[in-house]
FIKEGU-661077 format. One record per residue: residue number from 1; residue in one letter; x, y, z of N, C-alpha, C in turn. Coordinates in pm, whole numbers, always signed. Each point is the difference from the previous one (the first is absolute). Example, Ala and Ser with C-alpha at 12.3 -4.5 7.8 and 13.67 -1.06 7.14 Angstrom:
# FIKEGU-661077
   nr  rest      nX      nY      nZ     caX     caY     caZ      cX      cY      cZ
    1     A   +1319    -569    +780     -89    +119      +0     +90    +120      +0
    2     S     -35    +105     -72     +82    +119      +6     -77    +109     +73
//
This chain:
# FIKEGU-661077
   nr  rest      nX      nY      nZ     caX     caY     caZ      cX      cY      cZ
    1     M    -209   -1224   +1848      +6     -84    -120    +140      +6     -60
    2     R     +52    -115     -42    +131      -6     -67     -22     +16    -151
    3     I     +58    +104     -57     -29     +38    -138    +130     +18     -77
    4     L     +15     -71    -111    +116     +16     -87     -31    +102    -108
    5     L     +83    +104      -9     -15    +104    -101    +101     -27    -111
    6     I     -48     -41    -115     +87     -23    -115     +17    +134     -72
    7     G    +125     +48      -9     +23    +135     -50     -14    +103    +112
    8     G     +22     -43    +122     -22     +87    +116    +108    +101     +27
    9     A    +106      +2     -80    +106     +99     +18     -22    +123     -87
   10     G    -107      +1     -77     -30    +114     -86     -78    +107     +73
   11     Y     -40    +101     -75     -71    +116     +56    -127     -40     +73
   12     I     -91     -68     -69    -127     -37     +62     +20    -114     +99
   13     G     +81     -99     -36     +21    -113     +89     +59     +38    +134
   14     S     +96     +91      +1     +61     +40    +127    -100     +78     +85
   15     A     -86     +78     -62    -104     +71     +76     -95    -100     +65
   16     I     -36    -104     -75     -87    -104     +56     +70     -73    +114
   17     A    +129     -28     -15     +76     -68    +104      -2     +81    +130
   18     H     +25    +130     -11      -3     +86    +118    -141      +4     +62
   19     H    -101     +12     -85    -138      +6     +49     -37    -129     +73
   20     L     +31    -115     -60     -36    -127     +61     +72     -19    +134
   21     A    +127     +37      +5     +75     -11    +125     -60     +91    +107
   22     D     -37    +121     -41     -63     +93     +94    -128     -57     +58
   23     R     -70     -79     -81    -131     -53     +40     +11    -134     +73
   24     G    +122     -44     +30     +19    -121     +77      +9    -128     -80
   25     H      +5      +9    -133     +17    -119     -84    +148     -36      -9
   26     E     +30    -111     -64    +137     -47     -16     +35     -10    -148
   27     P     +35    +114     -62     +35      -6    -142    +140     -54     -21
   28     S     +21     -60    -116    +133     -35     -48      +5     +39    -147
   29     V    +120      +9     -55     +16     +53    -135     +87     -91     -85
   30     L     -46     -24    -123     +82     -64    -103     +13     +99    -115
   31     D    +124     +28     -40     +23     +99    -105    +135     -28     -63
   32     N     +11     +20    -132    +130     -19     -66     +85    +127      -1
   33     L     -55    +109     +52     +68    +130     +12     +42     +59    -136
   34     S     -71     -40    -106     +31     +59    -131     -41    +147      -4
   35     T    -106     +34     +68     -42    +140     +12     -26     +40    +145
   36     G     -16     -95     +89     -25     +30    +140    +128     +24     +78
   37     S     -16     +34    +128    +114     +30     +86     -16     -71    +134
   38     R    +107     -67     +44      -5     -66    +132     -24    +103    +110
   39     A     +50    +121     -18     -15    +103    +102    -145     +43     +18
   40     A     -86     -29     -98    -141     +41      +9     -80     -90     +92
   41     I     +51    -120     +28     -72     -98     +80     +29     +25    +148
   42     P    -101      -8     +87     +27     +13    +144    +109     -97     +44
   43     E     +90     +46     +85    +118     -79     +38     -35    -137     +56
   44     H    -108      -9     +76     -34    -126     +68     -77     -96     -88
   45     V     -33     +41    -123     -81     -85     -89     +90     -99     -73
   46     P     -29    -130      +6     +82     -99     -72      +2     +28    -150
   47     F    +117     -18     -60     +18     +30    -141     +67    -117     -71
   48     V     -55     -35    -116     +57    -103     -86     +30     +64    -135
   49     Q    +125      -3     -42     +34     +53    -133     -11    -113    -101
   50     A    -101      +8     -83     -26    -102    -102     -95     +58    -103
   51     D      -5     -62    -115     -89     +42    -106    -132     -76     +11
   52     C    -112     +71     -17    -130     -66     +15     -27    -101    -111
   53     G     +77      +7    -108     -14     -98    -107     +68    -132     +30
   54     D     +72      -7    +112     +69    -122     +43     -93     -76     +95
   55     S     -69    -100     -51    -100     -71     +78     +59     -67    +124
   56     A    +118     -58     -14     +63     -69    +114     +35     +99    +110
   57     A     +55    +115     -37     +36    +101     +99    -124     +55     +69
   58     L    -107     +18     -75    -124     +50     +59     -59    -103     +96
   59     A      -2    -124     -40     -52    -106     +87     +80      -8    +130
   60     K    +130     +15     -11     +86      -2    +119     -31    +118     +91
   61     A     -23    +119     -59     -32    +118     +78    -135     -14     +70
   62     L     -96     -59     -68    -130     -23     +62     +14     -90    +123
   63     A     +83    -101     -12     +19     -94    +111     +76     +65    +114
   64     S    +108     +72     -32     +86     +56    +105     -68    +114     +76
   65     T     -88     +74     -66     -68    +111     +66    -131     -41     +64
   66     G     -48    -119     -35    -129     -45     +53    -115     +87     -46
   67     A     +11     +52    -122     -99     +97     -50    -139     -62      -8
   68     E     -96     +69     +57    -140     -38     -10     -67     +66    -120
   69     A     +57    +111     -45     -57     +77    -111    +113     +60     -82
   70     V     -32     +34    -124    +100     +56     -93     -58    +123     -69
   71     I     +84    +101     -16     -34    +117     -82    +101      +4    -114
   72     Q     -47      -6    -123     +88      +4    -118      +6    +142     -55
   73     L    +117     +63     +16     +20    +139     -45    +104     +12    -110
   74     A     +81    -102     -20    +112      +9     -93     -51     +20    -143
   75     A     +50    +104     -66     -43     +29    -137     +83    +112     -59
   76     A      +3      +5    -132     +51    +117     -72    -120     +91     -24
   77     V     +19    +133     +17    -118     +87     +10      +0    +123     -92
   78     R     +95     +14     -89      +6    +121     -82     -78     -18    -130
   79     V    -106     +76     -15     -88     -15    -116     +76     +21    -130
   80     E     +76    +109      -9     +69     +30    -126    +106    -105     -31
   81     E     +63     -58    +102     +97    -107     -22     -70    -125     -51
   82     S    -120     -25     +50     -74    -119     -45     -34      +9    -148
   83     V     -24    +121     -48     -29     +20    -142    +124     -29     -83
   84     A    +116     +40     +50    +125     -19     -73     +55    -142     +13
   85     D     -27     -65    +114     +56    -132     +28    -107     -91     +61
   86     P    -100     -37     -78    -110     -81     +56     +43    -135     +54
   87     A    +101     -62     -62     +43    -133     +44     +46      +4    +146
   88     K     +69    +106     +39     +45     +13    +139    -119      -2     +95
   89     Y    -108     +65     -39    -116     +11     +87     -79    -130      +7
   90     Y     -13     -69    -112     -70    -127      +4     +80    -104     +79
   91     F    +132      +9      -5     +81     -95     +76      -2     +33    +149
   92     N     +31    +126     +35      +8     +38    +142    -137      -4     +68
   93     N    -101     +49     -69    -130     +19     +65     -95    -117     -16
   94     T     +11     -72    -108     -95    -108     -27     +62    -138     +23
   95     V    +112     -26     -65     +63    -132     +14     +41     -24    +146
   96     K     +67     +98     +60     +45     -19    +139    -118      -5     +96
   97     S    -106     +76     -28    -117      -7     +87     -65    -139      -7
   98     L      +1     -61    -117     -51    -137     -10     +77     -93     +93
   99     T    +131     +14      +2     +83     -79     +91     -38     +25    +145
  100     V     -20    +128     +34     -36     +36    +137    -135     -62     +37
  101     F    -101     +19     -84    -134     -52     +31      +3    -152     +19
  102     D     +64     -68     -93      +2    -147      +3     +78     -51    +121
  103     T    +116     +61     +26     +83     -43    +113     -73     +22    +132
  104     C     -61    +116     +15     -73     +28    +125    -117     -97     +18
  105     A     -74     -22    -107    -116     -90     +10     +43    -141     +36
  106     R    +107     -48     -62     +46    -137     +24     +66     -16    +138
  107     N     +37    +112     +61     +61      -5    +132     -96     +41    +111
  108     G    -130      -2     -31    -101     +13    +102     -35    +141     +42
  109     V     +41    +103     -75     -37    +137     +34    -151     +16     -22
  110     K     -70     +48    +100    -145     +12     -10     -49    +143     -19
  111     D     +84     +99     +31     -39    +141     -17    +104     +70     -86
  112     F     -46     +64    -107     +92     +57     -99     -53    +134     -48
  113     V     +90     +98      -7     -35    +132     -55     +91     +29    -117
  114     F     -59     +43    -111     +76     +32    -121      -7    +149     -30
  115     S    +116     +57     -22     +13    +141     -35     -27     +18    -149
  116     S    -117     +57     -33     -33     +27    -140      -8    +152     -22
  117     T     -65     +41    -104      +9    +139     -42    -125     +47     -73
  118     A     -24    +130      +8    -109     +61     -76     +25      -7    -150
  119     A    +124     -30     -38     +33      -9    -143     -77    -113     -69
  120     V     -58     -93     +76     -79    -107     -63    -127     +55     -64
  121     Y     -45    +120     +42    -122     +58     -56     +24     +71    -132
  122     G    +125     +31     -31     +27     +74    -123     -43    +144     +11
  123     A     -81     +44     -94     -50    +138      -1    -152      -1      -9
  124     P     -68     -40    +108    -146     -12      -5     -69    +134     -15
  125     A    -121      -3     -56     -75    +123     -22     -58     +54    +130
  126     K     -19     -86    +100     -59     +44    +126     +95     +91     +77
  127     S     -56     +99     +67     +83     +93     +77     +41     -58    +134
  128     L     -76     -96     +51     +32     -65    +127      +0    -150     -23
  129     I    +114     -63     +25     +21    -139     -40     -28     -94    +117
  130     A    -101     -84     -13     -30    -104     +98     +58    -133     -49
  131     E      -4    -100     +87     +62    -129     -33     -70     -73    -114
  132     D    -125     +37     -30     -72     -68    -108     +20     +64    -137
  133     V     +81    +105      -7     +32     +59    -130     +79    -102     -83
  134     V     -27      -8    -127     +68     -95     -88    +150     +26      -1
  135     T     +78    -104     +16    +146     +14      -5     +46      -2    -145
  136     D     +77    +100     -37     +46     +14    -138    +132     +78      -1
  137     P    +110     -62     +44    +127     +73     +13     +47     +61    -132
  138     V     +72    +112     +11     +51     +67    -120    +152      -7      -7
  139     N     +63     -75     +92    +145     -15      -5     +38    -139     +55
  140     P    +120     -47     -33     +42    -133     +46      +5     -15    +152
  141     Y     +29    +107     +72      -2      -7    +146    -138     -44     +48
  142     G    -105     +67     -48    -135     -38     +38     -35    -141     -42
  143     H     +41     -38    -122     -27    -136     -48     +69    -104     +88
  144     S    +124     +28     +39     +76     -97     +80     -66     -22    +136
  145     K     -57    +105     +57     -67     -12    +129    -137     -68     -13
  146     L     -73     +32    -105    -130     -62     -19     +14    -150     -25
  147     A    +100     -40     -78     +24    -143     -21     +27     -70    +132
  148     S     +75     +67     +88     +30     -57    +132    -127     -15     +83
  149     E     -90     +97     -10    -126      -9     +74     -78    -125     -40
  150     F      -8     -27    -129     -73    -118     -47     +64    -128     +55
  151     M    +133      -5      -2     +69    -119     +50     -27     -20    +149
  152     L      +7    +107     +77     -23     -11    +144    -141     -52     +29
  153     K     -99     +52     -69    -138     -44     +23     -15    -150     -23
  154     D     +59     -49    -108     -12    -143     -31     +74     -86    +100
  155     I    +122     +41     +38     +79     -80     +94     -62      +3    +139
  156     A     -50    +117     +42     -65     +11    +131    -124     -91      +7
  157     R     -75      -3    -109    -122     -82      -4     +33    -147     +18
  158     V    +102     -47     -66     +34    -142      +5     +58     -40    +135
  159     H     +81     +89     +60     +71     -34    +123     -69     +51    +127
  160     G    -111     +71     -16     -71     +47    +118     +65    +117     +71
  161     M     +82     +77     -74     +60    +119     +61    -104    +112     +10
  162     R     +11     +79    +106     -76    +124     +10     +87    +110     -58
  163     A     -35     +48    -118     +85     +96     -71     -68    +136     -11
  164     T     +81    +104      +6     -49    +136     -17     +90     +73     -99
  165     I     -62     +62     -99     +72     +83     -97     -27    +146     +34
  166     L    +107     +76     +21     -12    +143     +26     +50     +75    -121
  167     R     -89     +74     -63     +37     +79    -118     +36    +142     +44
  168     Y    +130     +26      +3     +50    +129     +46     -27    +108    -105
  169     F     -40    +116     +49      +7    +117     -86    +138     +63     +25
  170     N     +21    +129      -5    +137     +53      +6     +48     +14    +144
  171     V     +95     -82     +37     +51      -2    +137    +107    +107     +17
  172     A      -8     +73    +110     +94    +110     +22     +13     +27    +150
  173     G     +84     +98     +34     +20     +34    +139    +103     -90     +67
  174     A     +20     +21    +130     +97     -77     +76     -50     -20    +142
  175     D     +60     -96     +68     -30     -22    +141     +17    +133     +76
  176     P    -102     +48     +72     +13    +126     +72    +116      +1    +100
  177     Q     +40    -119     +49    +115      -8     +91    +132      -4     -76
  178     L      -8      +3    -133    +117      +3     -89     +91    -121     +17
  179     R     -60    -114     +32     +79    -123      +6     +22     -59    -139
  180     T     -93     +29     -91     +11     -52    -135     -79     +89     -96
  181     G     +38      -6    -125     -64     +78    -106     +58     -44    -132
  182     Q     -35     +70    -106     +48     -42    -132    +144     +45     -20
  183     R     +87     -97     -30    +141     +31     -19     +51     -53    -135
  184     T     -92     -39     -86     +37     -57    -129     +80    +100     -84
  185     P    +120     -38     -46     +75     +90     -88     -69     +16    -135
  186     E      +8    +119     -56     -61     +31    -130    -149     -33      +0
  187     A     -67     +35    +108    -144     -25     +10     -76     +83    -102
  188     T    -118     -50     -39     -84     +71     -97    -132     +45     +60
  189     H     -29     -40    +124    -125     +41     +63      +0    +151     +25
  190     L    -110     +65     -33      -8    +146      +2     +41     +59    +134
  191     I     -58     -47    +110     +24     +64    +130    +144     -23     +46
  192     K     +57    -114     -28    +141     -25     +31     +89     +94     -80
  193     V     -27     +12    -128     +81     +88     -84     -14    +145     +45
  194     A    -122     +41     +31     -22    +137     +46     +75     +27    +130
  195     A      +4     -99     +89     +74     +16    +126    +150     +13     -27
  196     E     +50     -71     -99    +141     +12     -36     +31    +138     -57
  197     V     -92     +52     -80     +18    +136     -53      -1    +101    +115
  198     A     -91     -18     +94     -13     +93    +113    +125      +3     +86
  199     T     +73    -112      +8    +120      -7     +83    +129     +20     -79
  200     G     -14     +29    -131    +117     +30     -81     +67    -119     -64
  201     A     -57    -119     +15     +59    -119     -60     -24      -4    -151
  202     R    -104     +69     -46     -28     +15    -143     -23    +146     -29
  203     A     +29     +39    -124     -11    +143     -35    -143     +46     -17
  204     S     -83     -84     -62    -138     +41     -23     -87    -123     -19
  205     L    -129     +23      +4     -99    -106     -15     -56      +1    -140
  206     D      -4    -116     -64     -59     -11    -133    -148     -38     +13
  207     I     -86     +77     -64    -143     -31      -6     -27     -65    -135
  208     F     -25    -131      +2     -13     -75    -125    -144      +4     -50
  209     G     -25     +85     -95    -131     +11     -62     -83    +111     +61
  210     T     -39     +95     -84     -83    +113     +46    -127     +13     -82
  211     D     -29    -102     -82    -115      +6     -89     -97    -116     +23
  212     Y      +1     -56    +120     -94    -108     +31    -141     +58     +20
  213     P    -103     -82     -18    -138     +47     +21     -35      +8    +149
  214     T     +73     +85     +71     -19     +23    +144     -15    +151     +22
  215     P     -44     +43    +117     -26    +143     +21    +117     +92     -33
  216     D    +124     -42     +32    +113     +89     -31     +95     -60    -105
  217     G     -42    -111     -61     +79     -60    -108    +107     -98     +46
  218     T     +21     -13    +133    +101     -95     +49     -69    -122     +62
  219     C     +76    -108     +10     -56    -125     +52     -55     +17    +141
  220     V    -110     -69     +27     -62      +1    +133     +17    -137     +62
  221     R     +44      -2    +126     +18    -125     +72     -54     +11    +143
  222     D     -29    -117     +55     -46     -12    +139    +122     -43     +82
  223     Y     +50     +91     +85    +120     -28     +78     -37     -51    +138
  224     I     +57    -115     +39     -28     -61    +130    +129      -3     +82
  225     H     -11     +40    +127    +117      +0     +87     +43    -143     +28
  226     V    +131     -24      -3     +52    -135     +12     -37     -66    +133
  227     M     -16     +77    +108     -35     -61    +128    -149     -37      +6
  228     D     -84     +73     -71    -140     -41     -12     -10    -128     -83
  229     L     +86     -13     -99      +4    -122     -79     +47    -118     +85
  230     A     +97     +25     +87     +49    -105     +89    -114     -54     +87
  231     L     -84     +91     +49    -115     -41     +81     -93     -92     -80
  232     A     -21     +29    -128     -86     -83     -83     +52    -143      -7
  233     H    +132     -17      -6     +58    -135      -3     -25     -74    +131
  234     E     +15     +69    +111     -27     -65    +128    -145     -45      +9
  235     L     -93     +86     -41    -142     -34      +6     -33    -118     -91
  236     A     +67      -7    -114     -26    -112     -92     +35    -133     +63
  237     L     +98      +0     +91     +41    -124     +65     -75     -28    +130
  238     T     -32    +105     +73     -67     -21    +129    -151     -12     -14
  239     K     -51     +34    -120    -141     -20     -30     -11     -84    -128
  240     P     +43    -126     +10     +11     -83    -121    -136     -38     -57
  241     G      +4     -37    -127    -121     -46     -67     -19    -150     +18
  242     T     -68     -59     -96     -32    -143      +4    +109     -79     -71
  243     A     +27    -121     +47    +100     -86     -63     -33     -19    -148
  244     G    +100     +21     -84     -17     -15    -144     -54    +124     -69
  245     E     -36    +100     +78     -55    +124     -57    +111    +103     -21
  246     T     -10     +77    -106     +91    +112     -23     -79    +130      -1
  247     R     +30     +86     +94     -66    +131      +8     +86    +105     -70
  248     V     -66    +102     -52     +70    +108     -70     -44    +134     +60
  249     Y    +100     +83     +33     -30    +132     +56     +87    +107     -66
  250     N     -62    +113     -30     +74    +117     -43     +57     +73    +121
  251     C    +119     +56     -15     +65     +74    +109     +30    +142     -46
  252     G     -81     +91     +43     +15    +142     -31    -103     +77     +79
  253     Y      -4    +130     -18     -89     +84     +81    -126     +46     -72
  254     G      -4     -14    -133    -115     +49     -74     +10    +147     -36
  255     T    +121     +55     +15     +24    +141     -34    +114      +8     -99
  256     G     -23     +62    -113    +104     +14    -101     +73    +133      +9
  257     H    +130      -3     -24     +81    +121      -6     +80      -3    -129
  258     S      -1    +110     -73     +77      +8    -123    +147     +23     +32
  259     V     +84     -19    -100    +143     +26     +18     +22    +144     +44
  260     R     -69     +93     -62     +18    +141     +37     -48     +26    +143
  261     Q    -104     -68     +43     -46     +17    +138    +103     -53    +100
  262     V     +66    -109     -34    +105     -52     +88    +117     +98      +5
  263     V     +37     +54    -114    +107    +101      -3     -38    +120     +87
  264     D    -123     +42      -9     -47    +112     +83      +3     -35    +149
  265     A     -32    -126     +34      +3     -43    +139    +142      +9     +57
  266     F     +98     -35     -81    +139     +16     +43     +33    +147     +20
  267     G     -49     +85     -90     +24    +143     +14     -54     +55    +131
  268     K    -116     -50     +42     -60     +47    +126     +84     -42    +120
  269     V     +49    -123      -1     +84     -49    +110    +133     +73      +3
  270     L     +55     +28    -118    +132     +63     -10      -4    +152     +14
  271     N    -120     +57     -21     -17    +147      -3     +70     +64    -118
  272     H     +21     -80    -106     +51     +54    -126     -32     -99    -110
  273     P     -11     +45    -125     -37     -92    -108    +107    -107     -23
  274     L     -45    -117     -41     +91    -108     -36     +33     +13    -148
  275     P    +129      +4     -37     +34     +12    -142     -49    -121     -80
  276     A     -71     +26    -109     -55    -107     -82      +1     +43    -146
  277     R      +6     -98     -88      -2     +29    -144     -93    -100     -69
  278     D     -70     +47    -102     -93     -83     -76     +76     -86    -101
  279     R     -40    -128      -7     +64     -94     -91    -108     -78     -75
  280     P     +37     -72    -107     -99     -82     -70     -51    -114     +89
  281     R    -112     -57     -40     -56    -115     +72     +99    -117      +4
  282     R     -10     -80    +105     +72    -127      +6     -90    -110     -54
  283     P     +56    -101     -65     -84    -109     -50     -59     -80    +116
  284     G    -127     -37     -14     -63     -89     +97     -67     +67    +118
  285     D      -5    +134      +4     -62     +71    +112    -148     +28     -27
  286     P     -94     -58     +76    -142     +35     -15     -24    +142     +50
  287     P    -101     +69     -52     -28    +139     +41     -36     +13    +148
  288     A     -86     -90     +51     -48     +14    +138     -29    -137     +61
  289     L     +42     -17    +125     -30    -121     +76     -36     +42    +142
  290     V    -127     -10     +35     -48     +36    +133     -82    -116     +54
  291     C     +18     -27    +128     -47    -123     +62    -132     +15     +74
  292     D     -84    -101     -12    -114     -16     +90     +42    -105    +104
  293     S     +24     +44    +122     +49     -91    +105    -110     -39     +98
  294     A    -127     +17     -39    -111     -29     +92      +1    -145     +46
  295     K     +36     -92     -87      -1    -142     +35    +104     -31    +108
  296     L    +119     +59     -12    +106     -19     +99     -44     +52    +137
  297     K     -65    +115      -1     -47     +58    +127    -116     -82     +58
  298     R     -89     -43     -86    -120     -71     +45     +33    -140     +52
  299     E     +79     -75     -74     +22    -140     +34    +113     -21    +101
  300     L    +104     +84      -8    +115     -20     +89      +9    +107    +109
  301     G     -86    +100      -6      +4    +105    +101    +120     +91     -11
  302     W     +51     +17    -120    +118     +85     -21     -33    +146     +29
  303     A     +76     +61     +88     -20    +140     +37    +133     +73     -11
  304     P     +28     +60    -115    +130     +65     -22     +24    +118     +93
  305     R    +128     +22     +32     +38    +106     +92     +70    +117     -70
  306     Y     +50     -23    -120     +86    +101     -64     -54     +45    -136
  307     A    -134      +4     -12     -64     +25    -129      -2    +149     -36
  308     S    +115     +57     -14     +14    +141     -37    +122     +14     -89
  309     I     -15     +67    -112    +116     +18     -88    +108     +81     +70
  310     G     -40     +91     +89     +97     +78     +76     +84     -88     +92
  311     T     -66     -96     +67     +72     -92     +88     +93     -90     -80
  312     I     -48     -50    -113     +81     -85     -85    +125     +75     -46
  313     V     -19    +121     -48    +112     +81     -49     +97     +31    +114
  314     E     -53     +39    +114     +86     +38    +112     +85    -117     +49
  315     T     -60    -120     +13     +78    -114     +48    +103     -43    -105
  316     A     -35      +8    -128     +96     -32    -106    +116     +97      +2
  317     L     -30    +126     +20    +105    +102      +2     +90     -16    +122
  318     N     -59     -30    +116     +81     -21    +121     +93    -120     -16
  319     W     -51    -106     -63     +83    -117     -25    +115     +34     -94
  320     E     -29     +75    -105    +105     +36     -96    +106     +88     +65
  321     R     -43     +87     +90     +97     +82     +74     +89     -86     +87
  322     K     -57    -106     +59     +81     -92     +81    +104     -70     -88
  323     L     -40     -47    -117     +94     -64     -91    +111     +95     -43
  324     T     -38    +124     -29     +97    +102     -41    +102     +26    +110
  325     A     -48     +13    +123     +89     +23    +113     +96    -117     +20
  326     A     -51    -123     -19     +85    -119     +17    +109      -5    -106
  327     R     -31     +42    -122    +101      -1    -106    +109    +103     +26
  328     R     -31    +103     +70     +98    +107     +26     +91     -27    +117
  329     T     -35    -101     +81     +82     -32    +117    +101    -110     -31
//
């Protein structure tokens, strides 16, 4: 299948590009490289440098690559930044996504996957979040993604697109072959930051909030390995739904780990404690987000391979060591 990855030079997009190529598909990438890296994309994969908000450039890329399907990954993703600068998030994540949806639909794209987030659920009272839980975001990032979901459903219905929304929980880890991983400068994701601390790129790890209503007082999240997430995208396209229908799936393992548990997991891999310090809560962080992924497994046959916090931590750490070694040469 010929698949255009919008935002495919980023952390998750490049992992999907490698996975799709490994599986015999023909991925291509459109990215403005504002946060992504050309080096993250497989060398043989066609690349178009353009902004997804440019409808003419996107239409040209669809034609030149012969894309049969599209995965929309381009977005701003920092929760605390969205609280401080909501306009940036509504423009990048909502306005530009509207352009993407409309352009793809008008250019005959029949299979579409949208990268969404568990942030659309807000802070639900349920301990295990299924797709039917009421969406009630608590930050502009979640609102920007939920608004995009509504737009996609309406546009897909009118144009007969087969659309799939994947709501990511906390994505982490790296390609076990170390071809790609998270390289975002000044990253805020816990496992990336912890890997930087472990390799000496940062002095210590900040634990934001120790008084949440969780077993140890720190935030609990469901961490999913990036290559298992890549598989979910492939399945969404190779097992399409009905024309005009939009399916929604949660992407996670159904197992929550607190910040302190993740820090401890790094300590086990390193054979020594990871330096960490307690800090006040960050605005916009829900206490716990854990996924019910039964629907993804049942309907698409998703069978994750890396569902272990130890594996996630180890691959993230190996990737960070590779980056560190490259900087020193």
